[in-house]
N, C-alpha and C positions, 0 to 999 in steps of 0.2 A: 504494500500500500504506500502510495506517495502522498505526502502531506503538504498543505500550504500553511505556513505559520503566520499568525497575526501578532505583531509586536507593537504595543502602544508606547508612545514617548511624549511626555508633557513638554512644554517649552523649556528649553535648557536653563533659562534664567530662574525658573522656579523649581528646578529639579534638585533632588538630593539635599534638602534643607537640613536633614538630620546628620549630615556629615560636617556640620559647621565646627565641630570640635576637632576635626581632622584636616579639613581643607578650607583655606580662606575663601571668602565669598567670590573672589575673582577667579579662583581655580575650580570651583564646583561645577560650573557649566561645562568646562573642558573635560572634567572627570566623568560627568554624566554622558557626554558625547562619546568618550573613549569606551565606556562600558557598553554603550549601544553598538558602536562599531565592532568591537570584539565579539559581542553576542551575535550580531547579524552575520559577520564573516564566518563564524563557526557554524551557525545554522545553515548557511548556504553550502557549506562543505559537507553537510550530513547526507549520507547516501539515500535516505528515505524522505528527504525534503525536496519537493518540486520547486517551490519558490517561497519568498518571504514578502509579506505586505506590512509596511510600517505605517501606523496611523499617527500622524503628527501634523501640527501646524507650524513647527519651527523651521524656518527657511534654511538655516545652516545645517541642521540635522537632516533635513530632506535632501539637500544637495550631497552631503557626505555619504549618507546611507544609500542614496540612489546610485552614487558612483560605485558602490560595492556590489550593486546588482539587485537591491531591494526595490519593490514597487512602493511608491509613496501614495498614501491615501489621506487626503485632507480630513481633519477631525471636524466634520460638519456638525455633529450634534453638540460638540463643546460641552458635554454634560458629565465629564469625569471618565474614569477608567473603564467601568463596565459599559457605558454607552459607547465609548470609542471602540471597544472590542466587538460589541454587537454590530456596530456599523461596519467595521472592517470585515467581519465574517459575512455580512450580507453582501458587501461589494464583491468579495471573492466568489460567492456562490451565484451572484447575478451573472457573472461571466462564465463560471463552470459549476453548474448545479450539483455535479457528482463529487465535488471536492470534499476530501477529509480535511478539517481545519483544526488548528490547535493554537490557543493563545499562549504566548511565551513572554516572560518578563524581559525587559530591555536591560536589566542590570545583572547579567550573568557573565562577568568578564573572564571567568575561568572555564567557560563552557567548552566541552570536548565533543566533536561531531559524533564519535562512535557511542559515547554515553547517551547523547540525545537520541541516537538511533535506537538504542535499547529501550529507552523510555517510550518512544513512539510505537515501537513494535509491540510492547506490552499494552499500550493504550488501544491498539487496533483490535484487541480481544473484546472490547466493550463498546456499547454505543457512545457513552461518555466516560471519561476517566480523568483523574488529576494526580499531580505529583506534589506532595507537601514540600515546603521549603526546609532548609537546614534547621530552623528553629522549631519545626513540627507544629507551627501555628498557622502559617500562611500557605500560599500556593505559588509555585513557579510555572506550572504548565497545566492547562486544561484543554482536553482534546475531545473532539466530536467527530465520529465517523459519518460517512454519507448517510443521510436520512435522519440524523439527530441534530437538534439545535445546540449551539454552544452554551447558552444560558450562563454567562459569567457572573460570579458572585465574589469578585475580588474585594479586598479591603480587610478590615479588622476580623480576625478569626475566620479567614476564608477557608481554611481546611475544614472546619466544622460546617461551614455554610455549603461548601461544595458537596460534602458527604451527605448533608441533609437534603440536597437537591436531587439525590439519586445517582450522582457520579461515583464510579468505582475508584477507590484509592489504589494507586500503583505502589506496590511494595517491592522495591528492588534494592539490592546492595550495589556498592561500587558505582554509583551515579552521582557522586557528591558535586560534580561540576554543574549538574543541572539543578541541584537544590540550592546552591550557594548564591543567593541574591545579596545585594549590598545596599543596606540602608544606613548603617552606622560604621564607626571606625573599627569596631570589633569585627563586623562583617567583612570589611575591606582587608583586615589582617588575615582573616580566614581564607579569603579568596587568593590573596598573595601567596599564602602557604601552599595552596593547591597549584598555583602557577597560572597567572593571568595572560591574556593576549598582549600583543606588542604595544598597542595603543594605550591600554591601561597601564602597562608597565612603565611607559615613557612618562605619563603624567604623574603616576605615583612616585616616581623617582624624585619629583620636585617637592613632595610633601614631607613634612615632619610628622611621622606616624608613631604615636606612643606605642611602645612595645616592640618596635622594629629596630 
């Protein structure tokens, strides 16, 4: 099964506010863009990913991620994360109704293509499935096969919310790179320990990261 990934990205100036203890305000937009670039590059290298649609209204992010090969979808609803994901999934299926779609976080800078492939292959066994994040509270990936609606419920306690919505929880070992999203300095240290992509590594080298 080949998947289309829908990746949401808020305007870079407002991204990653919880990293203020780690990155100066002037560096946070660049760090958020680097996360997204490394995430998209790894996703496009995944053998079971057909293409990637990034939902964003940020002009710089659109140019940079489009240059990597992502399709850029304007965030027309401008109604937050779940509205952006639903909009992106509708746009994908308007063009290809038979598409299997998966929502993927934009802040997975350590993402490994083969680990992502294992998660998506496990997701293909269910109409809808999700992968919890490293903290076991949130969600980094939500998948819907052909014929199933995505029905995203990201946000606070999204693991519980996706489970309650009927999505199957994916239980796999050795897919840490797909679980490790980055919201805080501790998350960034964990991602760096896994090994991040080149763009994140370059920006992170300019930061003074406690514990590093």
